[in-house]
NUTI-382644 format. One record per residue (C-alpha): x, y, z. Coordinates in pm, whole numbers, padded with zeros to 5 digits, always signed. Each point is the difference from the previous one (the first is absolute). Layout:
! NUTI-382644
XYZ
...
END
This chain:
! NUTI-382644
-04119-01444-02973
+00349-00114+00096
+00184-00129+00300
+00062+00357+00119
-00366+00041+00099
-00005-00328+00194
+00301+00076+00222
-00025+00195+00326
+00132+00356+00006
+00313-00092+00197
+00141-00223-00277
+00248+00154-00243
+00056-00146-00348
+00325+00048-00192
+00251-00188-00211
+00329-00158+00103
+00182+00246-00228
-00170+00289+00177
+00105-00121+00345
+00360-00064-00107
+00018+00342-00167
-00137+00167+00312
+00260-00177+00215
+00290+00081-00235
-00073+00369-00030
+00031+00040+00376
+00347-00154+00014
+00233+00133-00268
+00363-00050+00101
+00238+00203-00216
+00359-00097-00070
+00265+00265+00052
+00149+00101-00338
+00124+00353+00054
+00235+00094-00283
+00021+00380+00013
-00155+00312+00152
-00356-00138-00023
+00097-00250+00269
+00004+00282+00257
-00364+00073-00079
-00075-00373+00019
+00158-00007+00347
-00212+00298+00101
-00305-00203-00109
+00069-00238+00289
+00092+00273+00247
-00240+00134+00267
-00113+00306-00198
-00157-00200-00282
-00027-00327+00199
-00055-00279-00249
-00083-00222+00297
-00354+00136-00002
-00067-00214-00309
+00214-00302+00088
+00291+00095-00226
+00269+00100+00246
+00186-00329-00020
+00273+00058-00258
+00155-00338-00063
+00374-00037-00053
-00046-00344-00155
-00187-00023-00332
-00133-00340+00101
-00219+00168+00261
-00121+00290-00217
-00282+00027-00251
+00057+00358-00118
+00315+00140-00159
+00034+00379+00013
+00275+00094-00246
+00091+00348+00120
+00259+00187-00200
+00205-00046-00313
+00101-00350-00104
+00349-00031-00146
+00099-00268-00249
+00206-00170+00272
-00290+00004+00246
-00260-00131-00249
+00085-00371+00047
-00019+00044+00377
-00345+00160-00023
-00115-00288-00221
+00147-00256+00240
-00181+00157+00295
-00324-00006-00203
+00051-00366-00095
+00061-00097+00364
-00333+00148+00113
-00287-00248+00040
-00309+00029-00217
-00216+00207-00010
+00234+00298-00017
-00040+00362-00101
+00236+00282-00101
-00019+00376+00050
+00241+00217-00202
+00059+00292+00236
+00131+00318-00156
+00058+00117-00352
+00341-00173-00016
-00150-00342+00076
-00292+00066-00234
+00180+00133-00308
+00367+00059+00075
-00069+00362+00093
+00260+00257-00094
+00263-00271-00039
-00032-00088-00370
+00334-00176-00039
+00151-00344-00038
+00044-00065+00373
-00364+00038+00113
-00285-00234-00094
-00274+00212-00158
-00278-00123+00225
-00005-00305+00224
-00284-00142-00210
+00278-00133-00225
+00103-00226+00291
-00313-00080+00203
-00372+00042-00075
-00122+00319+00168
-00351+00025+00143
-00003+00365+00116
+00213+00290-00123
+00059+00274+00255
+00116+00329-00159
+00200+00274+00163
+00359+00093+00072
-00005-00107+00278
-00361-00098+00066
-00138+00089+00339
-00085-00273+00252
-00369+00086-00024
+00022-00074-00373
+00138-00344+00090
-00293-00048+00238
-00238+00083-00285
+00182-00244-00231
-00030-00271+00264
-00374+00057+00027
-00038-00010-00378
+00196-00325-00013
-00206-00146+00282
-00332+00085-00164
+00107-00103-00350
+00240-00292-00015
+00000-00146+00350
-00374-00001+00064
-00078-00205-00312
+00230-00305+00006
+00007-00263-00272
-00052-00344+00154
-00047-00346-00142
+00202-00251-00198
+00104+00247-00272
+00137+00262+00244
+00366-00076-00075
-00054+00024-00376
-00196+00324+00048
+00282+00155+00204
+00264-00109-00253
-00202+00149-00288
-00052+00325+00193
+00374+00026+00072
+00090-00064-00366
-00248+00263-00115
+00127+00254+00254
+00363-00043-00101
-00065+00080-00366
+00142+00351-00012
+00174+00169-00292
+00367+00074+00036
+00104+00360+00052
+00144+00027-00349
-00342-00083-00148
-00184+00266+00202
-00089+00327-00164
-00047+00343+00153
+00187+00162+00284
+00238-00290+00055
+00190+00053-00328
END
């Protein structure tokens, strides 16, 4: 016999983490980081046909200080890599990253010195979105997966900063392209 049986039926019990996660998943604000052809599909995601505004995601922020989601859409060149990292560093915590397209996920067909072989070498990626280019409805699905997975279960408390730093360090441990075996060689 717990407190749940003593309360009237109109009282709802939850945790602070649950309430904050519920509030955050209804207000993802992505930063605009369109680097190649996938950016056209990302723009279509906010257009009337797919209408990201139905889920509170239509506000693409031009300033990283107002965004909590970075959608890296397209191939990342070696010259653009520091800019992508700077935009990620300027975003306030908590922040999430979606690698949109095969070029952002793994370098795609561009296996050369000028293209970074996956943006997970630069920023920690939460959701990989395959396709060349991926359709806007695939981006909608990736947003829902991110909302249900990462955003809905926030880490709160005094050790939150250390937890986020450890998660970022673990996510950035990726082998270099020269060490990879298989189709890349």
